[in-house]
N, C-alpha and C positions, 0 to 999 in steps of 0.2 A: 502495500498497500504504499500512494506517497502523500505529501501533507504538500494540496497547490493554491499556489496565492494566488488570491481572484478578486479585485476590486478593494483589499485589504484585507479580508478574510480570508481563513485558510479553510478549508475542504480535506477532507477523508478519499481519496479518491483508486481505482483500482488500478496498478501500470501500467497492465493489460493493454487496458484505454488511451495510455497515453502514446502507445507501441514499443514499452518494453517490456520481455518474454517474462512469460510466466517459469520462476527459477528460483534455486536456495545459494546466494550469492550470499558474497561470503568476503567480497572485499570489495572497494570503487575507492577511482582514482579521481578526478577530473582536473583537464589540462588543452590548452588547444594544440589537440591534435594534429589538425590539420592547418598549422596555423592560419586561418582565413579574420580570426578577434576573438570569438566566442568559445567560449569554454564548456569540454564534449567528457562525454566520462563513460567512464573503459571500465567493466564491474569483473570480478573473479566468482566460479563461481564454487557453491561445495566440492560437484563432481570436475571439477578443473576444468572448464569451460569458459572459452576468456569471450567475449564481448564489446564491442564499442559500437558506444552512443554517438551520429551526430548534432551538435548541436545546431540545427539549422532554421529555428524561429527569427522571429521581425526581430533586430539585435541593430541598440545604437550606437554612439560611439565609445570605445574604451583604447587606453595604454596599456600592456604588462611592462613589468620592467625588473629585469632579468637585475643580478647584483654578481659585481666580483671583483675581487681586491687589488685591480689593481695591479700595483710594482711590486705593494708591498707581501707578505707570508701571513695578512691577518684573514681571517673566515667572518664573513658576509652571514652567516650564524645571527640573531639576536642583531641585524639592523630590523631597525622600525624605518617603514617608510609612508609618508605621511605627502596625496597628493589634495591640488587647492581648484578647484575647479567652478569661478562665479561665487564667491563664498562663500562656498563651502569645505570643508577641509574630509577628506578618503584616509584612513590611516593601513595600514598593514604592517603584520611584522615578517622577515622572515625570520620563520621558527623552520624545523623538522616535520607540521605538520603528519602527525601520521595515528592513524586510527586505529581498530584490531586489525592488523590483517591488509591493510590501504596504507598508502602515497600519494599525498600529492604533489603538484610540480613544484619546485622551490620558485617558479615562473607571480610576481603579483600580481595579480588582476585589476584594471579602475573601467567599471561603466562606468564612462563618463555621460552617457544621457544624450542634449540636440548639443554639449560643446566641442571648436576643434580642437583644445586646447587645456594642458597644466597651465594657470597662472603662475605656480609654482612648484617644484617634486624637491620636493626634502630629503636627504639622506641620514638618520642617525644614526651611525658607524657603534659598532660593540667597541670600539676602541674611547669614542667619547668623539669623533672628529663627525664631523657634518659638512656636508657635499649641498649644496642647494642648485638644484638649473631653475630657469625663468623659461615660462615662453615656451613648452614643448605639441609639441602638436600633433595629435590623435591621431591613430591607425597604422598604430605596429608596435615593434618589441623593441624595445630600446636595450640595449648594455651599458650599467651608473657602475664607475668605480667611484675609488673617493679625488681620485683627479675630475671629475663631472661626465656625458657619457659618450664614449668607447665608439658605439656602434647602433646605424641603427634600421631597423630591419620591416617596411610595410609587410601590412598583413597578405596574404596569399589572397585570387580572384575568386 
């Protein structure tokens, strides 16, 4: 069973009604597996079967942020990433995100609605240093290191 958000309320819906197979799943991972900017799901069943569910729902804009150590030996685990968009602040923490038999991507995903850019992207690294980048265009995956944005990869069509 899934909880589905509709008009600000939640209700219980059968998983098969929204396209999921009726299985005995034991693991799930979220990530943008096809590089289109939408978070997809991968599942693993108790019987060893695997399924990948592509997210084809209508999407707003988004920005995906990968964190790298740059020239230092520092780890990006524990870093806090905040994106300020149209006066609203969104926060993600770069942790290992492991649940029972599950593992999510270490790429931080920010849904931006209709915004074309993040006004300010701030990374507070575990060692206390801070990287701030302004006016970051939506529609891509970027790699941020302590020195700034190192790489920008637009989403696949």
